[in-house]
N, C-alpha and C positions, 0 to 999 in steps of 0.2 A: 505494500500499499503506500501511495506517496503521501507527504507529509503536507499541510499548509501551511503557511506562514505563522500562525498561530499554534503550530506544533500537533495540531487534530490531523488522524490517519484520515484519508479518503479512499474508499474503496475503488476497485479498478472498474471501468465500464464494462468488460468483458472476462470471462474465467475462459483459460484454454485447456482443452483436454486433448490429448494424442493417442492415436494406435498406428500399428503398423500399416495402415489403410485409410487413414483419415484424421483430421485435424478440425476439433468442433469448438466452437467460439459459442459460449453459452452468454445470453444476456439477461439482465435481471428483469426486464418488462418487455412488452411489445413494442415501444415505441425506439428503444435502443436497438432490437432485433430489426426494424424495420429500417434503420439509419445504416446499419451494416449492411443488408441488403442491398442499400442505394449506390453505397460505395464498392462494393465486389461481388454483388449476386451472391449466389448460395446455390447448393443443391439440398433439396428437402432431406431433413431428419427424421429417420422413424427409429424406434426401438422397441422391439417385439410387437411390430405391428401397428403401433400407436407414432402417429406425429408428435415432433417435440418442437412446437412453434418457435420457441426462444432459442433455438441452437441452429446455428449456420455451419454447414459442412464447407470447409475452404479448400479440401484436398491434400495433399502432403508435399513434403520436399519444396522445390522451386515455387511451385503455385502458391502454397500457402505462405512462404516467406514474402512473394509479390504482395499477397493479399495482406497480410499483417502490416507490411510497410505501407501501404495505401491507407490502411485504417489509421496508423499512427500520425500520417500526415494529415489526416481528416480529425486529428486531435483525440481519438481513444486511446486509454489506458487498458492496460492487460494484467491478471494475475493467474496463478495455475490452479485449476479446478481439481479435487481429491478423488473425481470421479472418472 
């Protein structure tokens, strides 16, 4: 987490989780998820047949790296997800 000038911790905009086949960005709310998708697009994410509307799949490797760079340039911050 980043700190504000007053020393308060600010939570990241997006949490990141990875696997050998995907990189998922987890947004806290629908508005943030929509902003992510507007910047980088996304592949819909499903888990056990259920769509996860707040999660964006940005692929792996160079594709994920480039997507994250675009998001940083758009002002997003990241943290690691435990999932």
